[in-house]
C-alpha positions in Angstrom: 134.5 83.8 67.1 133.6 87.5 67.2 136.1 90.0 68.5 135.8 93.7 69.2 136.5 96.8 67.1 137.5 100.0 68.8 136.2 103.1 67.0 134.8 106.5 67.9 131.3 105.9 69.3 128.4 108.1 68.1 126.5 108.5 64.9 128.8 108.7 61.9 127.8 110.8 58.9 129.3 112.2 55.7 129.4 116.0 55.9 130.4 118.7 53.4 133.2 120.6 55.2 134.0 124.0 53.9 137.8 124.1 54.7 139.8 122.6 51.8 138.3 119.2 52.2 135.6 118.0 49.8 133.9 115.8 52.4 134.6 114.5 55.9 133.1 111.7 57.9 132.3 112.9 61.4 131.1 111.1 64.6 128.6 113.1 66.6 129.6 112.6 70.3 127.7 114.6 73.0 126.6 117.1 70.4 130.2 117.7 69.0 131.4 116.7 65.6 134.6 114.7 65.6 136.3 114.2 62.2 137.1 110.6 61.8 138.0 110.7 58.1 138.8 113.4 55.5 138.1 112.9 51.8 140.7 115.1 49.9 141.2 116.1 46.3 138.2 114.5 44.7 135.2 115.9 42.9 132.3 116.4 45.3 130.2 113.5 43.9 133.2 111.1 44.1 134.1 112.4 47.6 130.6 111.8 48.8 130.5 108.4 47.2 133.6 107.5 49.2 132.5 109.1 52.4 129.1 107.3 52.6 130.5 103.8 53.0 133.1 105.0 55.5 130.2 106.6 57.5 128.4 103.3 57.6 131.3 101.3 58.9 130.2 101.1 62.6 126.7 100.1 61.5 127.9 97.4 59.1 130.4 96.1 61.7 127.6 95.7 64.3 125.3 94.1 61.7 127.9 91.6 60.7 128.8 90.9 64.3 125.2 90.3 65.2 124.7 88.0 62.2 127.8 85.9 63.0 126.7 85.5 66.6 123.2 84.4 65.4 124.5 82.0 62.8 127.0 80.5 65.2 124.2 79.9 67.7 122.1 77.9 65.3 122.0 74.2 65.9 120.8 71.5 63.6 121.8 73.2 60.4 123.9 71.1 58.1 127.3 72.7 57.5 127.3 71.9 53.8 124.7 74.6 52.9 126.7 76.9 50.5 124.8 80.1 51.2 125.2 79.6 54.9 128.9 79.0 54.6 129.3 81.9 52.2 127.4 84.4 54.4 129.4 83.3 57.5 132.7 83.4 55.7 132.0 86.9 54.3 131.0 88.3 57.7 134.0 86.7 59.4 136.4 88.2 56.8 134.8 91.7 57.1 134.9 91.5 60.9 138.6 90.4 60.9 139.5 93.3 58.6 137.6 95.8 60.7 139.4 94.4 63.9 142.8 94.8 62.2 143.5 91.1 62.1 
């Protein structure tokens, strides 16, 4: 069963911030940048490598949620298909983590 994750709505992106932070992840809400994560004390390439997956979190959450809803709606699929069970299990685990469960 899919729950709900609360997060700052808007487009999330990794940005180079010029004030003592290597990178930040911002949500763009009504034309304003809202910092949702700071990446401190890392070389720029490493900071960006860490900022990008954080910035994709809302998109990945929605993709997993949609996938689980679709997979759970399927009928007539034997439950012993390893790839099906693995995909559903991985998505369920990621969603639970994102929802703080």
